[in-house]
C-alpha positions as CSV (number, residue, x, y, z in Angstrom):
1,X,-19.1,-59.0,7.2
2,X,-18.1,-56.1,5.1
3,X,-20.0,-53.0,4.1
4,X,-21.1,-52.7,0.5
5,X,-20.2,-49.7,-1.6
6,X,-22.6,-46.7,-1.6
7,X,-23.2,-46.7,2.1
8,X,-21.6,-44.8,5.0
9,X,-18.5,-46.5,6.4
10,X,-19.4,-47.9,9.8
11,X,-15.7,-47.9,10.8
12,X,-15.8,-44.1,10.5
13,X,-18.9,-43.8,12.7
14,X,-17.8,-42.3,16.1
15,X,-18.9,-44.6,18.9
16,X,-18.1,-45.8,22.4
17,X,-17.3,-49.4,23.3
18,X,-18.7,-50.2,26.7
19,X,-18.5,-54.0,26.9
20,X,-15.1,-55.5,26.3
21,X,-13.2,-57.9,28.6
22,X,-9.4,-57.6,29.2
23,X,-8.3,-61.1,28.2
24,X,-11.1,-61.5,25.7
25,X,-9.9,-58.4,23.8
26,X,-6.7,-60.1,22.9
27,X,-5.7,-60.6,19.3
28,X,-5.4,-64.2,18.2
29,X,-1.9,-63.6,17.1
30,X,-1.0,-62.1,20.4
31,X,-2.3,-65.1,22.2
32,X,-0.1,-67.4,20.1
33,X,2.9,-65.1,20.9
34,X,2.3,-65.1,24.6
35,X,1.8,-68.9,24.7
36,X,5.1,-69.5,22.9
37,X,7.0,-67.0,25.0
38,X,5.8,-68.6,28.3
39,X,6.0,-72.2,27.1
40,X,2.2,-72.7,27.5
41,X,0.5,-75.4,25.6
42,X,-2.9,-74.1,24.4
43,X,-5.9,-76.4,23.6
44,X,-6.0,-77.3,19.9
45,X,-9.2,-75.2,19.5
46,X,-7.1,-72.1,20.4
47,X,-4.4,-72.9,17.9
48,X,-6.0,-74.5,14.8
49,X,-8.7,-72.0,13.9
50,X,-10.1,-68.6,14.8
51,X,-12.6,-68.2,16.2
52,X,-12.7,-71.5,18.2
53,X,-15.8,-73.6,17.8
54,X,-18.3,-72.9,20.5
55,X,-21.5,-75.0,20.4
56,X,-24.3,-75.8,22.8
57,X,-22.9,-73.1,24.9
58,X,-26.2,-72.2,26.5
59,X,-26.0,-75.5,28.3
60,X,-23.7,-76.1,31.3
61,X,-21.3,-78.2,29.2
62,X,-21.1,-75.4,26.6
63,X,-20.4,-72.7,29.1
64,X,-17.7,-74.9,30.6
65,X,-16.1,-75.1,27.2
66,X,-16.1,-71.4,26.8
67,X,-14.8,-70.8,30.3
68,X,-12.1,-73.4,29.8
69,X,-10.8,-71.7,26.7
70,X,-11.0,-68.3,28.4
71,X,-9.0,-69.6,31.3
72,X,-6.4,-71.1,29.0
73,X,-6.0,-67.7,27.3
74,X,-5.8,-65.9,30.6
75,X,-3.1,-68.3,31.8
76,X,-0.8,-66.9,29.1
77,X,-0.8,-63.4,30.6
78,X,2.1,-63.6,33.0
79,X,3.9,-60.3,33.1
80,X,3.6,-56.6,33.2
81,X,4.7,-56.4,29.5
82,X,1.9,-58.9,28.6
83,X,-0.7,-56.8,30.4
84,X,0.5,-53.6,28.8
85,X,0.4,-55.2,25.3
86,X,-3.2,-56.2,25.7
87,X,-4.3,-52.7,26.7
88,X,-2.3,-51.0,24.0
89,X,-3.6,-53.4,21.3
90,X,-7.2,-53.1,22.5
91,X,-7.1,-49.3,22.2
92,X,-5.5,-49.5,18.8
93,X,-8.1,-51.9,17.5
94,X,-10.9,-49.8,18.8
95,X,-9.4,-46.7,17.3
96,X,-9.3,-48.4,13.9
97,X,-13.0,-49.1,14.2
98,X,-14.1,-45.6,15.0
99,X,-14.4,-46.0,18.8
100,X,-13.4,-42.8,20.4
101,X,-14.0,-44.1,23.9
102,X,-13.3,-47.6,25.4
103,X,-14.3,-49.0,28.8
104,X,-12.2,-52.1,29.3
105,X,-13.3,-54.5,32.0
106,X,-10.8,-56.4,34.2
107,X,-10.7,-58.6,37.3
108,X,-7.1,-58.1,38.3
109,X,-7.2,-61.2,40.6
110,X,-5.9,-63.6,38.0
111,X,-2.9,-61.5,37.0
112,X,-1.9,-60.3,40.5
113,X,0.4,-63.3,41.3
114,X,2.7,-62.4,38.3
115,X,3.1,-58.7,39.1
116,X,3.2,-58.5,42.9
117,X,-0.4,-58.2,43.9
118,X,-3.8,-56.8,43.2
119,X,-2.8,-53.2,43.5
120,X,0.2,-53.4,41.0
121,X,-2.0,-55.4,38.6
122,X,-4.6,-52.7,38.5
123,X,-2.1,-49.8,38.4
124,X,-0.3,-51.4,35.4
125,X,-3.5,-51.5,33.5
126,X,-4.4,-47.9,34.5
127,X,-1.0,-46.6,33.5
128,X,-1.1,-48.3,30.2
129,X,-4.6,-47.1,29.6
130,X,-3.4,-43.5,30.0
131,X,-0.5,-44.2,27.6
132,X,-2.8,-45.9,25.0
133,X,-5.3,-43.1,25.2
134,X,-2.6,-40.6,24.3
135,X,-1.1,-42.8,21.6
136,X,-4.4,-43.6,19.8
137,X,-6.7,-40.7,20.6
138,X,-9.2,-43.2,21.9
139,X,-9.8,-42.7,25.6
140,X,-9.5,-45.8,27.7
141,X,-11.3,-46.0,31.1
142,X,-11.3,-49.1,33.3
143,X,-14.2,-51.1,34.8
144,X,-13.1,-53.3,37.7
145,X,-15.3,-56.5,37.8
146,X,-15.8,-59.1,40.5
147,X,-16.4,-62.7,39.6
148,X,-19.6,-64.5,40.6
149,X,-17.6,-67.7,41.1
150,X,-15.5,-66.2,43.9
151,X,-16.6,-65.4,47.4
152,X,-18.5,-62.1,47.9
153,X,-15.8,-61.0,50.4
154,X,-13.3,-61.0,47.5
155,X,-15.7,-58.7,45.6
156,X,-15.6,-56.3,48.5
157,X,-11.8,-56.3,48.4
158,X,-11.9,-55.4,44.7
159,X,-14.5,-52.7,45.3
160,X,-12.2,-51.0,47.8
161,X,-9.3,-51.3,45.4
162,X,-11.5,-49.8,42.6
163,X,-12.6,-47.0,45.0
164,X,-9.0,-46.0,45.6
165,X,-8.5,-45.4,41.9
166,X,-11.8,-43.9,41.1
167,X,-11.8,-41.0,38.6
168,X,-13.5,-39.5,35.6
169,X,-11.1,-39.8,32.7
170,X,-8.7,-42.0,30.7
171,X,-6.6,-44.3,32.9
172,X,-9.1,-44.1,35.8
173,X,-11.5,-46.6,37.3
174,X,-14.9,-45.5,36.2
175,X,-17.2,-48.3,37.2
176,X,-17.7,-51.6,39.0
177,X,-19.0,-54.8,37.5
178,X,-20.0,-58.4,38.2
179,X,-19.2,-61.0,35.5
180,X,-18.9,-64.7,34.8
181,X,-21.6,-67.4,34.9
182,X,-24.7,-65.7,36.2
183,X,-26.1,-69.0,37.2
184,X,-23.5,-69.2,40.0
185,X,-23.8,-67.4,43.3
186,X,-26.6,-65.2,44.6
187,X,-26.6,-61.7,43.1
188,X,-27.8,-60.2,46.4
189,X,-24.6,-61.4,48.1
190,X,-22.7,-58.9,46.1
191,X,-24.8,-55.9,47.1
192,X,-22.3,-54.8,49.8
193,X,-19.5,-54.6,47.3
194,X,-21.6,-52.4,45.0
195,X,-22.4,-50.1,47.9
196,X,-18.7,-49.6,48.5
197,X,-18.2,-48.8,44.8
198,X,-21.2,-46.4,44.6
199,X,-20.0,-44.5,47.7
200,X,-16.8,-43.8,45.8
201,X,-18.8,-42.5,42.8
202,X,-18.3,-45.6,40.6
203,X,-21.1,-46.6,38.2
204,X,-22.7,-50.1,38.8
205,X,-22.4,-52.1,35.5
206,X,-23.1,-55.7,36.3
207,X,-23.8,-58.5,33.9
208,X,-27.4,-59.9,34.0
209,X,-30.1,-61.2,31.7
210,X,-27.9,-63.4,29.4
211,X,-27.8,-67.0,30.6
212,X,-30.7,-66.3,32.9
213,X,-34.0,-64.7,32.2
214,X,-35.9,-61.6,33.4
215,X,-36.1,-62.8,37.0
216,X,-32.3,-62.4,37.2
217,X,-32.6,-58.9,35.8
218,X,-35.3,-58.0,38.3
219,X,-33.0,-59.3,41.2
220,X,-30.1,-57.2,39.8
221,X,-32.3,-54.1,39.7
222,X,-33.4,-54.8,43.3
223,X,-30.0,-55.4,44.8
224,X,-27.3,-53.7,42.7
225,X,-29.0,-50.6,41.4
226,X,-27.2,-50.8,38.0
227,X,-26.6,-47.8,35.7
228,X,-26.1,-50.2,32.8
229,X,-26.7,-53.9,32.3
230,X,-24.1,-56.1,30.7
231,X,-26.3,-57.9,28.1
232,X,-29.8,-57.6,29.6
233,X,-31.3,-58.9,26.4
234,X,-33.6,-61.4,28.1
235,X,-35.4,-58.5,29.7
236,X,-37.7,-58.6,26.7
237,X,-39.2,-61.8,27.9
238,X,-41.1,-60.0,30.6
239,X,-42.6,-56.6,29.7
240,X,-42.9,-55.6,33.4
241,X,-39.2,-56.2,34.0
242,X,-38.2,-54.3,30.9
243,X,-40.4,-51.4,31.9
244,X,-38.7,-51.3,35.3
245,X,-35.3,-51.2,33.7
246,X,-36.3,-48.4,31.3
247,X,-38.0,-46.4,34.1
248,X,-34.7,-46.6,36.0
249,X,-32.8,-45.2,33.1
250,X,-30.7,-48.4,32.7
251,X,-28.8,-48.8,29.4
252,X,-28.2,-52.1,27.8
253,X,-24.8,-53.4,26.6
254,X,-25.9,-55.7,23.8
255,X,-23.3,-58.0,22.3
256,X,-25.0,-59.8,19.3
257,X,-22.0,-61.8,18.2
258,X,-21.5,-63.1,21.8
259,X,-25.2,-64.0,22.2
260,X,-25.2,-66.2,19.1
261,X,-21.8,-67.8,19.8
262,X,-22.8,-68.8,23.3
263,X,-26.2,-70.2,22.1
264,X,-28.3,-67.6,24.0
265,X,-30.1,-67.2,20.6
266,X,-29.8,-69.7,17.8
267,X,-29.5,-67.2,15.0
268,X,-28.3,-63.6,14.6
269,X,-31.8,-62.5,13.7
270,X,-33.1,-63.8,17.0
271,X,-31.1,-61.3,19.1
272,X,-33.9,-58.9,20.3
273,X,-32.1,-55.7,19.2
274,X,-35.2,-54.3,17.5
275,X,-37.4,-55.2,20.4
276,X,-35.2,-53.3,22.8
277,X,-35.1,-50.3,20.5
278,X,-38.8,-50.3,19.9
279,X,-39.3,-50.3,23.7
280,X,-37.2,-47.2,24.0
281,X,-34.1,-48.8,25.5
282,X,-30.7,-47.1,25.2
283,X,-28.6,-49.8,23.5
284,X,-24.8,-49.8,23.3
285,X,-23.4,-52.5,21.1
286,X,-20.3,-54.3,22.3
287,X,-18.0,-57.1,21.2
288,X,-17.6,-58.8,24.7
289,X,-14.7,-61.3,24.0
290,X,-13.5,-61.0,20.4
291,X,-10.7,-63.5,21.0
292,X,-13.3,-66.3,21.4
293,X,-16.3,-65.0,19.5
294,X,-14.5,-63.8,16.4
295,X,-16.1,-60.4,15.9
296,X,-15.1,-57.0,17.0
297,X,-17.1,-53.8,17.5
298,X,-17.7,-52.6,14.0
299,X,-19.0,-56.1,13.0
300,X,-21.8,-55.7,15.6
301,X,-22.9,-52.5,13.7
302,X,-22.7,-54.3,10.4
303,X,-24.9,-57.0,11.8
304,X,-27.4,-54.4,13.0
305,X,-27.5,-53.1,9.4
306,X,-27.4,-56.4,7.5
307,X,-29.3,-58.7,9.9
308,X,-31.7,-56.4,11.7
309,X,-32.3,-53.9,8.8
310,X,-31.3,-50.7,10.6
311,X,-30.7,-47.7,8.4
312,X,-27.9,-45.2,8.8
313,X,-30.1,-42.9,11.0
314,X,-30.8,-45.8,13.4
315,X,-27.2,-46.9,13.4
316,X,-26.2,-43.3,14.3
317,X,-28.8,-43.6,17.0
318,X,-27.0,-46.6,18.4
319,X,-23.7,-44.8,18.3
320,X,-25.2,-41.8,20.1
321,X,-26.7,-44.1,22.8
322,X,-23.3,-45.8,23.4
323,X,-21.7,-42.4,23.9
324,X,-24.5,-41.0,26.1
325,X,-24.4,-44.2,28.2
326,X,-20.7,-44.1,28.6
327,X,-18.7,-42.9,31.6
328,X,-16.6,-40.6,29.4
329,X,-15.9,-37.0,30.4
330,X,-18.5,-34.5,29.2
331,X,-16.1,-32.9,26.7
332,X,-15.3,-36.3,25.1
333,X,-19.0,-37.1,24.8
334,X,-19.7,-33.8,23.1
335,X,-16.9,-34.3,20.6
336,X,-18.0,-37.8,19.7
337,X,-21.7,-36.8,19.4
338,X,-20.7,-34.0,17.1
339,X,-18.8,-36.6,15.0
340,X,-21.9,-38.8,14.8
341,X,-23.9,-35.9,13.5
342,X,-21.2,-35.2,10.9
343,X,-21.1,-38.8,9.8
344,X,-24.8,-38.9,9.3
345,X,-24.8,-35.5,7.5
346,X,-22.1,-36.6,5.0
347,X,-23.2,-38.4,1.8
348,X,-23.0,-42.2,1.7
């Protein structure tokens, strides 16, 4: 989608990007380069067209298709240089879309065998995040995320690793998440890992309320004490659960392109963006996994304008919410918020 003339350029709207996965941030061309370089044969759906077709993904078979493609892409990341390239390109792409702050989420487990272990894998990403922040002007912080499909003891190991690198600026670990298929595992089993992370000052930012409904959100609120919810959109199906999240000050990382591509909602207009905003939720738009879903951050804002009918004041409100819900340092938040005000004050 492209903006029409006569309206403010959404790529110039300062914003924060709070929901982007490491492998899923990869450019399609980069994936092809890495596959060729390592002699990896990709599935045809990752070579013939972009984005790859994802249908019936709300069903188990559809999620398996998505996960299979994601794993195939992750299998191409096999060196320190590959990891650095992904971070650098993610920062450059975000900078081009007006994102002044990026929180990139990674589970270093999959990359550890190629670079000497979990600690080197995370430290490579942190070091490149600092370099990319300086090079692009877009600050890059890191969210370490455990996977639901692995044992909760592994989540504790990751939480301790994240705690050792906790900080409050670019190239630091800012938060701790929980990702992958939320229908797998018991959320409460990961509570101990989140306690480790919170003790170190890390924000809890787990996924919940995407493939499962409001009961899963309620359990996440009960057991993980989140500061933000990855997705959380299905909270709107139960007013009491949504009210609980709002009362707790939880922000929502809403990824409209992802929700439709995965079949959570059949059409873009069915994503409950307006319902969340009407309820008073703080919403930060995110791209989730552009490599597989085919849309980056600014396209989520274009969809909010074109599909959901939000005017520029409301779009600026979304950008403000993303900045306020971010884990960026206070001076970065102030600068970006001033930029939002300037964007809205300027003529279309």
